C-alpha positions as CSV (number, residue, x, y, z in Angstrom):
1,M,0.0,0.0,0.0
2,S,1.1,3.6,-0.5
3,K,2.2,5.9,2.2
4,I,0.9,9.4,2.9
5,K,2.2,12.3,4.9
6,I,-0.4,14.0,7.1
7,T,0.4,17.5,8.5
8,Q,-1.9,19.4,10.8
9,V,-2.3,23.0,9.5
10,R,-5.2,24.3,11.7
11,S,-5.9,24.3,15.4
12,T,-8.5,22.0,17.1
13,I,-9.7,24.9,19.3
14,K,-13.5,25.2,19.0
15,R,-13.8,21.9,17.2
16,S,-16.0,19.0,18.3
17,K,-14.7,16.2,20.6
18,R,-15.0,13.8,17.7
19,Q,-12.7,15.9,15.5
20,K,-10.2,16.4,18.4
21,A,-10.2,12.6,19.0
22,T,-9.6,11.9,15.3
23,I,-6.6,14.3,15.2
24,T,-5.1,12.6,18.3
25,A,-5.7,9.1,16.8
26,L,-3.8,10.2,13.7
27,G,-0.8,11.0,15.9
28,L,-1.1,14.8,15.5
29,G,-2.1,17.4,18.1
30,K,0.0,20.5,17.3
31,I,0.1,22.7,14.3
32,N,2.8,21.7,11.8
33,R,3.2,18.3,13.3
34,S,3.5,15.6,10.6
35,K,3.1,11.8,10.5
36,E,3.8,9.3,7.8
37,V,1.2,6.5,7.7
38,T,0.1,3.7,5.3
39,A,-2.9,4.7,3.3
40,T,-5.5,2.2,4.6
41,P,-9.2,2.7,4.2
42,Q,-9.5,3.4,8.0
43,I,-6.8,6.1,7.8
44,L,-8.3,7.7,4.7
45,G,-11.7,7.8,6.4
46,M,-10.2,9.6,9.4
47,V,-8.5,12.1,7.1
48,E,-11.7,12.7,5.3
49,K,-13.4,13.7,8.5
50,V,-10.8,16.3,9.4
51,K,-9.7,17.4,5.9
52,H,-10.2,21.0,6.8
53,L,-7.6,20.8,9.6
54,V,-4.8,18.8,7.8
55,R,-2.8,18.7,4.6
56,V,-2.1,15.3,2.9
57,E,0.8,14.5,0.6
58,E,1.5,11.2,-1.2
59,L,5.0,9.8,-0.8
């Protein structure tokens, strides 16, 4: 499977608990923090839910 790099670009302040939990589950939590993960359907679904807070790059 391909790998993707997820970078948080916006704050989770004033966001729902669900979105904050998704950001934490992706291994993020601070602006400009990045994580390289395998692009599984579960990860892609989580990214879709917080796409307004993160930037995604294919590796």
